[in-house]
N, C-alpha and C positions, 0 to 999 in steps of 0.2 A: 459458530455461535450457538449456544444451547437454546433449544426451543422452550418457550415459556409454558410451564404446566400450570394451568389455572387451578387445578385441584391440589397441587403441591407447590404453591408459590414461593415458599421459603427455601426451596431446594438450593438455590444459588444466591440467597439473600441472607445477610446477617443483620438482624434487627438492631436498630441504633438506640434502643431503650436501655435503661439501667436494669439490673437484675430485679431490683425492688419493683420497678414499674411493670416489668414483664410478669412478675408474680401477681401483682394486683390485677392486671389485665386478664390473666388466665383464671384467677379466682372469680372475677366478675363474670367471665364467659361461662364458667362451669355452673355458677349459681343461676344464670339467666337463660342458658341455652336449653333447647328441647330436641328430642330425636324426631326430626321431621323430614329429613332428606335421604332418599335412597340413591346411593352412588354406585354405578357399575353393577347393578343388579345384586348388590350385597344383601345378605340375609337380614342384617340389622340396620336400621336407619342411623344416619350420622347426626350428632348434635349440631345444631346451628342456631344463630341469632338472626333476626330480621334486620333489614336496613333501618327500620323505625327504632329498633333496639340500639343499633349502632349510634343513631342520632341521640338517643337518650343517654348513652354512655358519654358521648362528647359533651353533652350539656352538664355533666358532672364536673367538668373542668379539672380533670385529674392532672393535666399537664400544664406547666407554666407557659404563658404566651411567648416567653423568650425562646423556649426550646421546641415549640410546637405551633404550627400554623393551623388554626381551627378552620376547617373547610366549609364552603357553602354547600347547599344541597346539590347544586349542579356539579361541583367538584366531586362530591361523594358518588353521585350516579355515574360520572365519567369513569372513575376508578372501578366501580362495581361492574360496569360493562366489560372492562378488561378481564374481570374474573368470571365472566358469563353469569353474573348475578343480577344483571339489570332487570331481567324479567321475573325470575323466581324470587328476587329480593331476599335471599338468604345467604349467610356466610358461615363457612366452617371456621374452626378455631384458627387454623393457619391463615385463612383468608382474612379473618378479623385482625390478626396481628399484622399481616402484610399491608392491608389497606391503611391502618393507622401509621405504620412505619413510613408511608409515603410522605406524611406531613411533618416528620421530625425535622427540626432545624438545628444544625450543629453550629458550634461557635465559629465566628469569622475571625481569623487571626489578625487581620488588619484592624478590625473594630476593637478587639481585645487589647491590642498593642496601644491604641489611642487611649483607651480607658486606663491602662497602666500609667501612661504619662500624666493623665489628668489627676491621678491620685497624688502626685508630687506637686502639681500646679495648684497649690492651695489658694492662690489669689485669683484664679480664673483668668490668667493673662494670655492663655493660649500659647505660651512659650516658656522655656526654662533657660536659665543661664548655663554657660558651659561648666561652671564650678558645680552646679547642681547635678548636671549629667555625670560629671566625674564622681561625685559622691554616690550617686545611684549605683554606678557600675563597680565601685570599689568597696562600698560598705554593705549594700544589700545583697541578698542571695546567698546560696550555699557555696558558690564558687566565684568569689569576687575577682575582678580583673586586676592584673598587675599594672605597673606604671606604663609600660609600653603599650599594652592593650588599651588602657584608658586614653592614651594620647591618640591612638588610631581611631577610637570611637569619637572623640571630641573633634578630630579633623573631619570625619565624615558627617558628623551631626551639624557642624557649622555651615549649613547650606547657604545661608545668605552672607556669611563672612563678617557679621557684625557682633558675634559672640552671643547672640540670642538664638536659641534653638526653637524655632516654631515647629513643634512636633508634627503637625499635620503635613508640613512640607517635607520634613525629614522622613516620615513614613512613606510618603509618595515617592521620594527618591529611592528608598530601599526597594520598593516593589517595582519601580521602573527599571532599576539595575538588575534585579533578580526576580523576574515574573514567576519563577518556580515556587516562590514563597506562598503564592496563592493556594498551592496544593497542600501546604502543610496543615496538619491537624493540631488543634490545640484545645485545652480545656477552657471553660469560662473563668475569667478572673475572679468573679464573685460567685462563690459556691451557692449562696442563698440568693435566688433570683430576685426576691423582693428588695434586696439591698443594692441591686444594680441600678445606678443612677440613670443609665441610658434607657431603662424600661419604664415607661409611664405606668402609673397605677391603673387598676381597672376602673373604668368610668362608673361613677355612682349614680344610680337612678333613684332619686328620692320620691317617695310617695307623697301625694298632696296632703296637706294637713286637713283634719276633719273640719267640717263646717262648724262655726261657733255655736249655732243653735243645737247641734248634736251633742255638745258638751254641757249644755245647760242642765242643771239638776232637775228643774221642773219639766223641761222637754223630755228628759230620759224617763221620768216618772210617768208622764202622760203616755209616752210611747209604750212603756211596759204594760200599763193598764189596758191600752188599746189592743195590744197583742194577746193579753190574757183573755179579753172579751171574745176575740175571734178564735182563740185556741191555736194561735200561730206562734211558733217559737223561732225566733231569729237571733242570730249572733251579731253582736256589734263588732265593727272592724277595729282593730288595734293598729295604729300607725307608728312606725318606728323610723327614725332618721339614722342613716348609716354615715359613719365617718370615713373620710378619704384616708387611705392607708399612707402613712408617711414613709418616704423612701430614705433610708439611712445609708450613708456611704461607708463601706467597709474599709478599714485601714489595712493596707496590704502589708503582710509580714515579710515577704520576699519579693524578688523581682526576677524570677527565673525565666519568665517569658521574654523580658527585655534581654537578659543575658544570652538566651538562645538565639535570638534574632541577631544581636550584635556579633556573636561568634561566627555566624554564617558570613557576614560581610567582611570579616577580617581576612 
């Protein structure tokens, strides 16, 4: 087993960010880092960012909560200790990328499969009829099932034997019979994370409305005169109410995820 090199933490690690995300991270680092750290008696100092700057970067919320677990301060410092950065509180570019990569969350195939079923369960019954399952596997996707494959799938899907496919039970049976499915990698069913119905919207913290007296024209005039007399300039607060983001369900154009899982079980 290779020894972990805290100065070169990405040596045996492939970052799980997209190319666009990596570019944004590197750009932010280059714009905010400073040459403050001398490594191995090098002639030139290495550019670094501080732990406080890392926290500021996280506060920008550049990653969607579905794909990234925003850490607590304790979690940040725990990972910083592994990089020998707990005392100096500075991170090199590779350390910066490495520590963020720790909190990347990848798609869970079991969860995404359940979402795929829910797309077709338009009445929220938590089950589908066998005819609906047949339609899914023979009509949707780039590689529809033939009649024999469809019959195999319907036989396996009819877990309760009543012709109603409670997909939560069906999914559990798939993973019980083939635990290796847990190791499979998959993409998110919803490319736009804000359209994923399983992800709740960001909580909205509304600012309190201004006191009624503060909005009265006479009160504002007297306040202004009072400030002018004292030579004090103050700015009045502007209150805005934010709207909760509506979550829209994306209509799935294909069912490749279902097709792939079903083929494994045949």
